[in-house]
N, C-alpha and C positions, 0 to 999 in steps of 0.2 A: 504494500500500500504506500503510494507516494503522494505526499500532500505539500502544496506550496502555501506558505503563510506570507501575506503581503503586509508590510509595516508602513504606516503613513505618518509616523512621528518617531522622534528619537528615543522615547521610552515606550516600549510595547512589551506586553507580557501575555502570552496566550492563556495563562491561568488554567482554568478547568478544561479548556479545549486541549491544552498541552498534556494535561494529565490523561484525558481520555485517549488521545492519539498515542501516547506512550504505552498505555495499557493494551492497545490494539497492535503494537509493534510497528507503527508507521515510520516511514522514512520521511523526514521533514526538511524542506528547503525554505529557509527564511530569506525573503527578498526585501531589501530596504528601498522601496520605491521612492520614498521621500528624499533619499540621498542620491538618487539617480541610477540605482541598480536596475538593469533591464528586466522587464516583465517577461514571463514565459512567452516564447514565440509561437507555441502550439499547445492545444489542449492535450495532445498526446503525451506531454512530458509528465503529467500528474493525474492521479485518480480523483483528487479533490482540491478545492481552492478555498482558502480562508482569507478574508480581508478584514483587518482590525481597524480600530478607531484612530482618531487624530483630531487636532485642534482646528484644522481647516474645514471649510464647508465643501459640500459635494460639487459645487459649481465654481470653485476657486481655480479655474483653469489658467488664469494669467500667472499666478504664483506657482501653480503646480500643474504644469502642462501634461503630465502623465495621466491626470484624472479621466479624461474622456477615453483614453486608451484602456485604462483599467476597467471602466464601465463596459466597454465593448468586449473585453476579455471575460469578464464575469458572465456576460450574456452568452458568449461563445461556449464557455464551459457548461452553463445551464442548458443551453439548447442541445448540447451533446449528451444530455442526460447524466452528467457528472454532478457530484455533490458540491454545492457552493454554500459558503457561510459568510454573510456580511454582518459585522457587529458594529453598532453605533454608526460612525461614518461609513463603514462598509455597507450597512443596510441602506443608507441614503444613496450611495453610489449604485447599489443594485436596483433601487427604485428608479433612479435616473436611467439606468440601462434599459429598463422596460417601459419607459414613457411616463413615469410618475413625475410629479412636480416637487422640486425641493423648496421647502418653506423655511427660509433663513431667519433665525431668531424668533420663530413663532412658538416654541415650546420649551422654555428653560425648565430644567428639572435636575435635581441633585439629591443623592442619598439613596438609601434602601427604600424602595417604593413598591406598592402592590401592582401586580399585572393581572388582568382579567382575560382568560382565554375566551374566544368566541365559541359558538357551537361547532364551527369547523375546527377551531383549535383543540377542542376537547376530543375530537376524533383524529387529530393529526398525530402521527407516530413520534414526532419530536416534542412538540409543545405539551402533549398530554403526559409526557414523562415527568413534568414538573408539578403537576396538579397536587395541591394539598387540600386540606379541609375546605369545602365550599368551592373548590376549583381554582381559586386565586393563588398566586404565589408571589414571593418577594424576590426582587433583583435590584442590583445597584444601577443607578442612573447618573449620567453626567453628560448632558447635552443641552444645546440651545435650539437646534434645528429639528425639523420633522419633514414629512413628505406626504403626498397623496398616494393612495393605493394605486399601483400600476394597473393598467387595463389587463384583465384576465388573471390577475393574481388572487390567491386565496387569503382572505383576511383571517389571521390566527389569534391576535391578541391586541388589547388596547388598555388605556386607563384614562383618567380624567384630564391629564395633561396632553397626552399624544394619543389620538384615537388609533393610530397605526403603529403599534409597538412590535408587531411581528407579522410577516406574510411569507407565503411560499409561492414560487413560480415553478410550474412543471413538477417533476418527480422529487427533486431534492435540492432546490435552490432556496435558501432561507435568508431573509433579512430580519435582523433582530435589533431594534433600537436600544434595548437595555443591555447592560454589561453583565450578562449571566456568567461570562468567563472570569469575572473579577471575584476571586475568593477573598477571604479576609486579609491574607498576606499582600495581595495586590492592592487592595484599598489602603492598607497601612502604608505601603510604599508610596502611593499617590499622595497621601497626607504628608509624608516626609519630603517628597520632591517638590510639591506645589502648595505649601501652606497658605501663601497669600491668595492664590486663586481659590482654594477651598473656602477660605473665610469670606471672600467676596461672594461666592456662590451661596454659602449657607453660614451666616455669622454664628459663631459659637460651636460650630460643628466639631472642631478639633477637641474641645473640652468634653463634648458629649460622646465622641466616637467610641471610647471603650465600652460604654453601656450599650450603644447601638450594636456594636460588633458582637457582643455576647448574646443578644437576643435576635434582632433582625438579621445580623450578619450570618449567624449560624444557620438559620432557615434558608436564607438566600444561597448560601454555599451548597447546601444539599440539593436545592432545586437546580442550581447551575450545573452541578456535576451530572445530574440526571439528564438535563438537556444536552450537555456535551456528549455524553455516552450515546444518547439516542441519535444525535446527528452523525457521529462517527460510524454508527451501524449502517448508515445510508450510503456510505462510500462504496 
């Protein structure tokens, strides 16, 4: 199993996705697209494609000219029936690839928040893996942008901030606005690396973080690993 992981920022961690890929014995190629490393030239090079988050928006082509190329690549993998996973910015790029509208600055959200599966999500082999009591589950959020559902996509989850938290195109191309990959170690590292940004997003968060991590973080971590394992099973 060969999987490409595309990084869009200098600090990226596949978190729970990395755990699930390691469990499956996957061979991983990390491509730092933000630093100019070339994207895969063909879908034949990998069995799956993961696109992680980043601080840029999905239409920031002037500063990041690789973005439209990456969007086209995600669609090429998905159209070939291969497993694709876009997380946060990655989900926004996947939505762009299939004709969704990117809504810049329309949905700021931060911290562990509740996600509600749709009826289709409750039947989906990946999203349904995260269901807890009542069907909702917790996941970490850090975004400002959102998107409209691409034509033909299956709406899998939403919440009160962003109606389109998850969608699927075809067999196994998933866009997930929420950071289900971010286990508590990843979130703690984000706190360490970006304390000023965190406090601007959610004043007082750093002081409250230990309490949140013990309760909300533990539940989100379990849901995230379940989602990651379920997606890896689609490769």
